[in-house]
C-alpha positions as CSV (number, residue, x, y, z in Angstrom):
1,X,-12.8,-50.4,-14.8
2,X,-10.7,-51.8,-11.9
3,X,-7.5,-52.1,-14.4
4,X,-7.5,-48.5,-15.2
5,X,-7.6,-47.5,-11.1
6,X,-5.2,-49.8,-11.0
7,X,-2.9,-48.3,-13.5
8,X,-3.2,-45.1,-12.2
9,X,-2.0,-46.0,-8.8
10,X,0.9,-47.4,-10.0
11,X,1.7,-44.7,-12.1
12,X,0.8,-42.0,-9.1
13,X,2.5,-44.1,-6.1
14,X,4.3,-47.2,-7.1
15,X,6.6,-46.5,-10.1
16,X,8.1,-43.0,-8.0
17,X,8.4,-45.1,-4.9
18,X,10.2,-48.1,-6.8
19,X,12.2,-45.6,-8.7
20,X,13.6,-43.6,-5.5
21,X,14.4,-46.8,-3.9
22,X,16.3,-48.1,-6.6
23,X,18.3,-44.6,-6.8
24,X,19.0,-45.2,-3.3
25,X,20.2,-48.0,-3.5
26,X,22.4,-46.9,-6.4
27,X,23.9,-44.2,-4.8
28,X,24.7,-46.0,-1.6
29,X,26.9,-48.5,-4.0
30,X,28.2,-45.6,-6.2
31,X,29.3,-44.0,-2.3
32,X,30.6,-47.0,-0.8
33,X,33.1,-48.0,-4.2
34,X,34.6,-44.5,-3.8
35,X,35.1,-44.8,-0.2
36,X,32.2,-42.2,0.8
37,X,30.1,-42.5,3.6
38,X,26.7,-42.4,2.8
39,X,24.9,-39.3,4.7
40,X,21.3,-38.2,4.3
41,X,22.2,-34.7,3.2
42,X,23.1,-36.3,-0.4
43,X,20.1,-37.9,-0.5
44,X,18.7,-34.5,1.1
45,X,20.9,-32.9,-2.0
46,X,19.7,-35.2,-4.6
47,X,16.1,-35.1,-4.0
48,X,16.6,-30.8,-3.6
49,X,17.8,-31.3,-7.1
50,X,15.6,-33.0,-9.0
51,X,12.8,-30.9,-7.0
52,X,14.2,-27.7,-9.0
53,X,14.6,-29.2,-12.2
54,X,10.7,-29.9,-12.0
55,X,9.8,-26.8,-10.5
56,X,12.0,-24.7,-13.7
57,X,10.2,-27.2,-16.2
58,X,7.0,-26.2,-14.6
59,X,7.6,-22.9,-15.0
60,X,8.5,-22.7,-18.5
61,X,5.3,-24.7,-19.4
62,X,6.6,-27.9,-20.2
């Protein structure tokens, strides 16, 4: 039972946090290569686009 709970905990909390932190690090490296200064506006834009995609999928029943 404990293994089942840890798998659910991993899927709900830990996996999205790891994906978000790794994605942010990749964004910082990409922006630094291009000579742009990383700003919270870029990260906020990426999060809002992701939320928009999720809402559109939920609206159409996926």
